[in-house]
N, C-alpha and C positions, 0 to 999 in steps of 0.2 A: 050556671050556678057553680060556685067553687066549693069544693069540699076540703075540710081540714085533714091533712095527713097526720096519722098517728104512727110514727115510726116504731115505737115500742110495741104497739099492738100488731103491726105488720110483722115484726120480728117474732113475736109469740105465735102468730098464725103460721109462719114458715116453719118454726120449730115443731109445731104440732103436726104439720104435714110430714115432716121427716120422721117423727116418732111413729106415725101411722104406717109409713112405708117400711120401717125397719122392725116394727113390733113382730115378734114371732120368728125372726130370723135367728139362725144359729150364729155363733161368733164368726165362723168362716164366711157365712153368707153376708153378714154385716160388713166384714172386712172387704169382701169383693165389691159390695155396694159402694163403700167409700172410695175404693180404688178407682172404680168406673166413673164416679162423680168427679173425682180429682182430674182424671184424664179429660173428661168432657169440659171441665172448667178451663183447663190449660188450653185446649183447642179453641174455645170461645174467646179467650183472652188474645190468642194469636190472631184470630180472624179480625178482632176489633183493632188490634195494633196495626195489622196490614192495611185495614181500611183507612186509618188515620195517619199512616206514615207518609211523610212528604219527601219526595226525592228531588235532589237538586239537578238542574240541567245546565250545561255549559253553553 
């Protein structure tokens, strides 16, 4: 059975999860949270890029 994806609802659910994670954090803690998430995202993007990089052979 195929389900219909609701991208807007998925976005709202993701935003709610983030709000739950950062609620109650101080400004410094929230800043650290976003810095850590940014680093994790960069690493993930690098791993994906390496996985799909094609190298030429002579």
